[in-house]
N, C-alpha and C positions, 0 to 999 in steps of 0.2 A: 503493499499500499505506501504509494508516494507521499513523502512529507507533506509537499506543497498541496496535496489534495486534501488534508487532514485540517492545515492551517493552524498547528498547534505550537509552532516555533515560538520560543519565549514564554509560551503560558505557564503558569504555576498550577501544578495538579497534587492533591494530597492523594496518595494512595493507602489506604488504611486495610491492616489485616495481613500484612506480609509474613509467612512463618517460614519458607524455605523456598527452595528452587524450583518446586514443582507447583507451588501455589498459584492460583489466578491472579492474584495481587502482584506477584513477582513477574509473572510474563506480561503483565498490564504494564508494568512500569518499564519494561524493557522496550516494548514497543512506543512508550512514550518518550523515552531517551531517544530513540532512532528518528523520531518526527520531531526532535528539537526541544522538547517541553523541560521545563524546569520541575523536576519529580521530587516531591517530599514524601516520605514514609513513616507510617505508624505500626508500632507491633505492640504485643499484648504486655512484655514484661521486660525488665532490666537483662534477664539472663538471656532472653531471646535476641535483644538488640546487639550483645556482646557477640553471640554466634554469628549475626548477620554480617555485623562490622569485619569480623574475621574474613568470611566468606563470600558474601556477596554484595554488600553495600558499604563500601569501605570509606566513601567520602561525601556522600550526599545526606542532607537533613534527614534523620532518623529519630524519630519522637518515640516516646513510651505511653500508652494508654490503655487502660484496664476499664473497658467501657460499663463494667457494673458500678464503676465508682465516678459519680456525676463531677466531683472535683478533680478528676484525670481528664474528663473531658473538656472542662472549662481550661484547664490547664493548656492542653494540646491547641486549642483555638487561639489562646493567647500566644503562643509559641510560633504558631504557623504564621499569625499576623505580623509578628516580630520578624520572622524570617523573610516574608515575601509582599507583606502589605495586602495586595489583593490576591485572592484565591479564584482561579479560573475554573477549576474543576476539583470534583471530590468523588473518588472511588471507595464504596464501602464493600468490602469483600471479606466478611467475617461471620461466621456461624459457630455455634457450639451446641451439642447434644450431649448427655450423660447417658451412654449405652453401656454402663457398667453390670445392667441386668441382662444384656444379651437382648436378643429379639423376643419381646413379650407381647401378647395381645394389647391391642390399642386400649382396651377399656381397663387395664392394669397399670395404665402410665400414672407415674409418681408426680403429684401435684407439684412438689419442688423442682425436679427435672424439667417439668413442661413450662413452668413459670420462669426459671432460668434461661431455658432456651429462648423464650419470647424475649426476654430481657436483652441478651446478649445478640441474637439473630435478627431482631426485628426493630425493638425500640432503640436499640443504638444508633441506627440510623435516624431516626427521628430526634434524638437529644444531640447526635453529633452535627448533624444538618443545622439545628436551631443554634448551636453555639458557634457555627461557622458562619452562619448567616451575615452578621454584620460586615464580614471580610468578602464576601462574594463580589467578584467583579460583575459589571453589566452582563447580562446573559450567560452566567455561569452555568456548568452542567455538573449534575449529580446521577451516580451510576451506582446501583447495588447489584448483587449478584442473587438470583433466585436459582428455581429449578424449573426444567421445561414442563411440567405438570405436578398440579396438587392435589389432583381428582383421581389419581391412580392409587388404589390403596397397597401399596408394596408395604408389606407388615414389616420387614427389617429396617424400612425407613422410618416407620412408626410415627411417633408424634412431630417430627420435623416437618411433614408435609403440610398440616395444618398452621404450623409456624410459619413456614414459607408462604403459605396463603395469606397470612396476615401481613407479610412483608409486601406481597403484591398489592394489596388493598392500600398499604400505608405509600408506597409509590405514587398513586393515584391522589391521595390526599394531601401529600406533601407538594406535589405538582401544582394543585389548586390553591394551596397556601402561599407558595412561592411564585403566584402568577407575576409575569413582568418581571421576575428578578432572576430565577434561576429555573431551568429545566430538570425534570426529575424522571429518570427512565431505569428499568430493569433489564439485565441479559440474563435470560432463564435457559441455561446449558442443559442437555441431557447429561447422562452418566459421563464422568470424568476419572482419569487415573493421577488422582491427587494424594499426599500423604494423608490429609485429613478424611478424605473417601475410605481409606483402609479402615478407620474406627467404625464403620458402620458394619453391624453384623451382616455376614453372608452377603458382601459386596460384591465379591469377584465373580460368581456365576451370574448376578443380575447384570454385572457389566459385560461380561462376555456374551449374554443373551441381548443386550441391548446393541452391541456392535453388531450383531446379525441381523437385527431388526433393522439397521439403517439402509437406506436405498443403495448406498454404496459399499456396503459390507465392511465399514472401516470405523473406527470409534471416533467421536468428536475429539478435537485435540485442544488441549489448554491454549495454544497459541491462537486458535480460532475464537475463541473467546475473548482473548485479550485485544486482537483485531477489532471486534465488534464493540468492547467497552470504549477503546480509543475512538471509534468513529462517532459513538455516541457523546463522546465528550466534545467533538470538534463542531467548529461552526458548520461543516458540511453536513450535519445531521440538524440544523436548526428547526427544522420542521417537525421533529419528533418529541413529543412531551406525553408524560403520562402514560406509557407504554411497557409492556415488558415483550422483548424480541426473543422468541424462541429459536434456539439453536440446537438441533437435535439430529441433523444430516437426515431428515425425513423420516423418522423413526413413527412419528405420531400418525402417519398415514399408511403405516406398512405392517400392522398388527397381523395380517394374513400372508405374510410372506411365504410364497410357495415352498420354499426349501424349508422354512421352519415347520410349517403344515406338515409337510411330508415326512419329516422325523419323528413328530408326536404322532402321526396316522399310521406309520409303518408298520405292518404285521410282521411279528418276528416268525 
C-alpha cells in the first residue's frame, strides 16, 4: 500500500495494546512506520515495556497503561499530549478474558470474569478515547479491533463474543458522540495466529477449520488486519464512520464449502 495513498506521513498515532511481534498492534505500528507516521505505543506493564524495549521498540515513545486503572489512562493522555500535542489517530488493540476454567458452558460464566472482560476489552476504548479527546487533531480517526462475527456461538470462545458485541455497539455510540471531531470504526478479523489467541481453549482446531472455510483456503494474515487499520486511520477512508469492517477472506459466505461438506458426509 503506497504511503502517498494513505497520507499518514508526519501524523501522530497512538497504538495501544502492543504485546509481542505477533500482535495486531505491533503489525499495525510497522505499517504506520512505513507510511511515515509518528508512532506512539502503549503496553500493559513495566515488565512488558522492558521486553519491548530490548526486542521490538528501542527508540519510539512507549508508555505503560493498565486500562483497569483510570489514573493510568489519564496519565497516558497527559504523556501523549506532552509528546506530540495533537493526536491524529488512536488504535485500540487489546482484550482480555480469563479462561482459567477452560471451555465451560456459557451459562456457567463467572460474573467477575465477564465484568473484567467488559472493562478491559470494551470500556477501555470509551475511557481512553474520552481521555485523549481533548488532544485529537481535527478529523482524527479511532480504530478498535473486534471479531468477524458475534452471533456464532463458538463455545470455546465463550463470553468474549458478547463482550465483543458490546464493543461493536460502543463504536457506533462513540462515533455519534465524537461527530465532527473524530471518526470511530472497528476492524473485525476472522481467526488469527497470534500469541493471545493461543490462550483460547481448543483454538487450534477452530483456526484450522476457519482456514479451510475461507474462499482462498488460506488463513487471514495479521498483516492484512494491520493494512486495514492503517487505511481506516488515513484520510483516504474519510467517508467511513461508525462501521465494522469484516476481514474473514470470505469465510462467512462459505459455510457449505463442498470440500468441507464432503469430509463430513463421507461414508467410511
